[in-house]
C-alpha positions in Angstrom: 21.1 -32.3 26.1 19.4 -34.7 23.7 21.4 -37.4 21.8 21.7 -36.8 18.0 19.3 -39.7 17.4 16.7 -37.9 19.6 17.2 -34.4 18.1 14.8 -33.2 15.4 15.8 -31.0 12.5 13.0 -28.4 12.5 12.6 -26.0 9.6 11.0 -22.7 10.8 9.6 -20.6 8.0 7.9 -17.2 7.9 8.0 -14.0 5.8 9.4 -12.1 8.8 12.9 -13.0 10.0 12.3 -11.7 13.5 9.4 -14.2 14.1 11.6 -17.0 12.7 14.3 -16.3 15.2 11.8 -16.1 18.1 10.6 -19.6 17.3 14.1 -20.9 16.6 15.2 -19.8 20.0 12.5 -21.9 21.6 13.3 -24.9 19.4 17.0 -24.7 20.3 16.2 -24.4 24.0 14.3 -27.6 23.7 17.5 -29.3 22.4 16.6 -29.6 18.8 18.2 -28.2 15.6 16.5 -25.1 14.3 16.7 -24.2 10.6 15.4 -20.7 10.5 14.5 -19.3 7.1 12.7 -16.2 5.9 10.6 -17.3 2.9 7.2 -17.2 1.3 4.8 -20.1 0.9 5.6 -20.5 -2.8 9.2 -21.3 -2.0 8.5 -23.6 0.9 8.3 -26.8 -1.0 11.7 -26.4 -2.6 13.2 -25.3 0.7 11.8 -28.4 2.5 13.2 -30.6 -0.3 16.6 -28.9 0.1 16.8 -28.8 3.9 15.2 -32.2 4.5 13.8 -31.4 8.0 12.0 -33.9 10.2 9.3 -31.2 11.0 8.4 -27.9 9.4 6.8 -25.0 11.4 5.2 -22.3 9.4 4.2 -19.3 11.5 1.2 -17.2 10.5 0.7 -13.5 10.9 -0.4 -12.6 14.5 0.7 -16.0 15.9 2.7 -16.1 19.1 5.4 -18.4 20.3 4.0 -21.2 22.5 4.2 -20.6 26.2 2.9 -22.5 29.2 0.4 -19.7 29.6 -1.8 -21.6 27.1 -1.5 -25.0 28.7 -4.6 -24.8 30.9 -6.5 -27.9 29.7 -9.3 -27.4 32.2 -10.4 -24.1 30.5 -11.9 -26.0 27.6 -14.4 -27.9 29.8 -17.8 -26.5 30.7 -18.4 -27.2 34.3 -22.0 -27.6 35.5 -23.1 -27.4 39.1 -25.3 -30.2 40.3 
């Protein structure tokens, strides 16, 4: 578990509460404090001011929770045969 000085307060915002909780679960498993909120973009500024998070994650429609399935750095290189 992370020490309190190493933990981040992460605000997770989206218009769909289910998505917010999916991301919050990942954030919590990483040892950080998740602040899940269902909100719209117009209210995000006030919410950020009220909650005072270290980081804010705003999910977008169609986005997926990060997994190691997407950590293949070598897939971005174009390999040429000599």
